[in-house]
C-alpha positions as CSV (number, residue, x, y, z in Angstrom):
1,X,15.7,0.3,18.1
2,X,16.5,-1.7,15.0
3,X,13.8,-2.0,12.4
4,X,13.5,-5.6,11.0
5,X,12.7,-5.8,7.3
6,X,11.8,-8.6,4.8
7,X,12.3,-8.0,1.1
8,X,9.9,-9.6,-1.4
9,X,10.6,-9.3,-5.1
10,X,11.0,-11.9,-7.8
11,X,14.1,-10.2,-9.1
12,X,17.3,-11.1,-7.2
13,X,19.1,-7.9,-8.3
14,X,16.3,-5.7,-6.9
15,X,16.4,-7.4,-3.6
16,X,20.2,-7.1,-3.5
17,X,20.1,-3.4,-4.2
18,X,17.5,-2.8,-1.5
19,X,19.5,-4.8,1.0
20,X,22.7,-2.8,0.3
21,X,20.8,0.5,0.8
22,X,19.1,-0.7,4.0
23,X,22.2,-2.3,5.5
24,X,23.9,1.1,5.2
25,X,21.2,2.8,7.4
26,X,22.6,1.3,10.6
27,X,19.3,1.1,12.4
28,X,17.6,-1.3,9.8
29,X,18.3,-5.0,9.5
30,X,17.1,-7.2,6.6
31,X,16.1,-10.4,8.3
32,X,14.7,-12.3,5.3
33,X,14.0,-12.3,1.5
34,X,11.4,-14.0,-0.6
35,X,10.8,-14.3,-4.4
36,X,7.0,-14.6,-4.3
37,X,4.0,-14.1,-2.1
38,X,3.9,-17.7,-0.8
39,X,7.5,-17.6,0.3
40,X,6.9,-14.2,1.8
41,X,4.3,-15.5,4.2
42,X,6.6,-18.3,5.4
43,X,9.5,-15.8,5.9
44,X,7.3,-13.3,7.8
45,X,5.9,-16.0,10.1
46,X,9.4,-17.2,10.8
47,X,11.2,-13.9,11.2
48,X,8.4,-11.6,12.4
49,X,9.7,-8.4,10.8
50,X,8.5,-4.9,11.5
51,X,8.2,-4.0,7.8
52,X,7.9,-5.9,4.5
53,X,8.9,-4.3,1.2
54,X,6.4,-6.0,-1.2
55,X,6.6,-6.2,-5.0
56,X,3.2,-6.6,-6.7
57,X,3.6,-8.7,-9.8
58,X,5.3,-12.0,-8.9
59,X,4.7,-15.7,-9.9
60,X,2.3,-17.7,-7.9
61,X,0.8,-15.7,-5.0
62,X,1.1,-12.0,-6.0
63,X,2.0,-9.1,-3.7
64,X,-1.7,-8.0,-3.1
65,X,-2.8,-11.4,-1.9
66,X,0.4,-11.8,0.1
67,X,-0.2,-8.4,1.8
68,X,-3.8,-9.5,2.6
69,X,-2.5,-12.7,4.3
70,X,0.3,-11.0,6.2
71,X,-2.0,-8.3,7.5
72,X,-4.5,-11.0,8.7
73,X,-1.8,-12.5,10.9
74,X,-1.7,-11.8,14.6
75,X,1.8,-10.3,14.4
76,X,1.5,-6.6,13.4
77,X,3.9,-6.5,10.4
78,X,3.5,-3.4,8.2
79,X,3.7,-3.6,4.4
80,X,5.0,-1.1,1.9
81,X,3.9,-1.8,-1.7
82,X,6.7,-1.3,-4.3
83,X,5.4,0.1,-7.6
84,X,6.5,1.5,-11.0
85,X,4.5,4.0,-13.0
86,X,3.1,1.3,-15.3
87,X,1.7,-0.6,-12.3
88,X,-0.5,2.1,-10.8
89,X,-3.6,0.1,-11.2
90,X,-2.4,-2.4,-8.6
91,X,-1.6,0.1,-5.9
92,X,-5.1,0.9,-4.7
93,X,-5.8,-2.9,-4.4
94,X,-2.7,-3.3,-2.3
95,X,-3.7,-0.4,0.0
96,X,-7.1,-1.9,0.4
97,X,-5.4,-5.2,1.3
98,X,-3.9,-3.4,4.3
99,X,-0.6,-2.0,3.1
100,X,0.7,1.1,5.0
101,X,1.7,2.9,1.8
102,X,3.5,2.7,-1.5
103,X,6.9,3.6,-2.9
104,X,8.4,3.9,-6.3
105,X,11.0,1.2,-7.1
106,X,13.3,3.9,-8.4
107,X,13.0,6.0,-5.2
108,X,16.2,7.6,-3.9
109,X,18.0,5.6,-1.3
110,X,17.2,8.2,1.4
111,X,13.5,8.0,0.6
112,X,13.5,4.2,0.9
113,X,15.2,4.3,4.3
114,X,12.9,7.1,5.5
115,X,9.8,5.1,4.3
116,X,10.8,2.1,6.3
117,X,11.4,4.1,9.4
118,X,8.1,6.0,9.1
119,X,6.0,2.9,8.5
120,X,7.8,1.1,11.4
121,X,6.8,4.0,13.6
122,X,3.2,3.5,12.8
123,X,2.7,6.1,10.1
124,X,2.0,5.7,6.4
125,X,3.9,6.7,3.2
126,X,2.5,7.7,-0.1
127,X,4.7,9.0,-2.9
128,X,2.8,12.2,-4.0
129,X,3.7,11.7,-7.7
130,X,2.1,8.2,-7.7
131,X,-0.9,9.5,-5.7
132,X,-1.6,12.1,-8.3
133,X,-1.3,9.5,-11.1
134,X,-3.7,7.2,-9.2
135,X,-6.2,10.0,-8.9
136,X,-6.0,10.7,-12.7
137,X,-6.4,7.0,-13.4
138,X,-9.4,6.4,-11.2
139,X,-11.1,9.8,-11.5
140,X,-14.4,9.3,-13.3
141,X,-14.0,5.5,-13.5
142,X,-15.0,4.6,-9.9
143,X,-18.6,5.3,-8.9
144,X,-19.2,7.5,-5.9
145,X,-20.5,5.5,-3.0
146,X,-23.3,7.6,-1.2
147,X,-23.1,5.7,2.0
148,X,-19.3,6.4,2.2
149,X,-19.8,10.1,1.3
150,X,-22.3,10.5,4.1
151,X,-19.5,9.8,6.6
152,X,-18.0,13.2,5.8
153,X,-20.9,15.0,7.5
154,X,-19.0,14.8,10.8
155,X,-16.2,17.0,9.5
156,X,-15.9,20.7,9.9
157,X,-15.5,22.8,6.8
158,X,-11.7,23.2,7.4
159,X,-11.3,19.5,8.0
160,X,-13.1,18.8,4.7
161,X,-10.7,21.2,2.9
162,X,-7.7,19.4,4.4
163,X,-9.1,16.0,3.4
164,X,-9.6,17.1,-0.2
165,X,-6.0,18.1,-0.4
166,X,-4.8,14.9,1.2
167,X,-6.9,13.0,-1.3
168,X,-5.2,15.0,-4.1
169,X,-1.8,13.7,-2.9
170,X,-0.5,16.9,-1.3
171,X,2.0,16.6,1.6
172,X,1.5,18.4,4.9
173,X,3.8,21.3,3.9
174,X,1.9,21.7,0.6
175,X,-1.4,21.7,2.4
176,X,-0.1,24.3,4.9
177,X,0.9,26.6,2.1
178,X,-2.3,26.2,0.2
179,X,-4.5,26.9,3.2
180,X,-2.2,29.5,4.9
181,X,-1.8,27.3,8.0
182,X,1.1,26.1,10.0
183,X,2.3,22.5,9.4
184,X,1.5,21.6,13.0
185,X,-2.1,22.8,12.5
186,X,-2.4,20.7,9.4
187,X,-1.2,17.7,11.4
188,X,-3.8,18.4,14.1
189,X,-6.6,18.6,11.5
190,X,-5.4,15.4,9.9
191,X,-5.4,13.6,13.3
192,X,-9.0,14.7,13.9
193,X,-10.1,13.6,10.5
194,X,-8.6,10.2,10.9
195,X,-10.3,9.9,14.4
196,X,-13.7,11.1,13.2
197,X,-13.8,8.9,10.1
198,X,-12.2,5.9,11.9
199,X,-9.3,5.7,9.4
200,X,-6.1,3.9,10.1
201,X,-3.8,6.4,8.4
202,X,-3.3,8.9,5.6
203,X,-3.4,6.3,2.9
204,X,-6.9,5.2,4.0
205,X,-7.9,8.9,3.8
206,X,-6.7,9.0,0.1
207,X,-8.8,5.9,-0.6
208,X,-11.8,7.5,1.0
209,X,-11.2,10.5,-1.2
210,X,-11.6,8.3,-4.3
211,X,-14.7,6.6,-3.0
212,X,-16.4,9.8,-2.0
213,X,-15.5,11.7,-5.1
214,X,-13.5,14.3,-3.3
215,X,-10.8,14.2,-5.9
216,X,-13.3,15.7,-8.3
217,X,-14.1,18.5,-6.0
218,X,-13.1,22.1,-6.7
219,X,-10.0,23.3,-4.9
220,X,-10.9,24.7,-1.5
221,X,-10.9,28.4,-1.1
222,X,-7.9,29.8,0.9
223,X,-8.4,32.3,3.6
């Protein structure tokens, strides 16, 4: 199955570089490009891609608003937010707008290809290094929402431990090592967490961690 992709970035060279990388993958086809959010919506409606690689800061309609509009369409196009370290403050807004994850603009070619495939398959992507920087940026600046925190009552102690580590930006292998669990067991716990909390994906779990104050919690004890 070929994954259809639209590239959205106001820099032509960036789009060209991404196109070259994705064209080499074999199972990914770039079906359109746009230089701003307004163009992006038109291209998406015309080409109906599986995934959009979306820059944030662009003239006119920015990437966050474009993501919100795309995700509101009937066609289930997924969006990956493209970010650099100095744009961390935009990532959370993009995720709240419905993006399925975020990726560094200077990511390795293999990581870019993998992210597109993972998101097209219905999963989410979140660069751990960016996740940790987001946590540092928002920790202490965003008020804890009690009504949101109360949702965690449905979790078991182990599920709460896993959620804390997810919120801190750890990958499944890192969580497995921290809690002395198998990676498959971590995946099972994460699946139950998403179901119990009615979360779309791992990225929404990270956002919930910010809102509940989990990122300020003490590290879970390992057993």
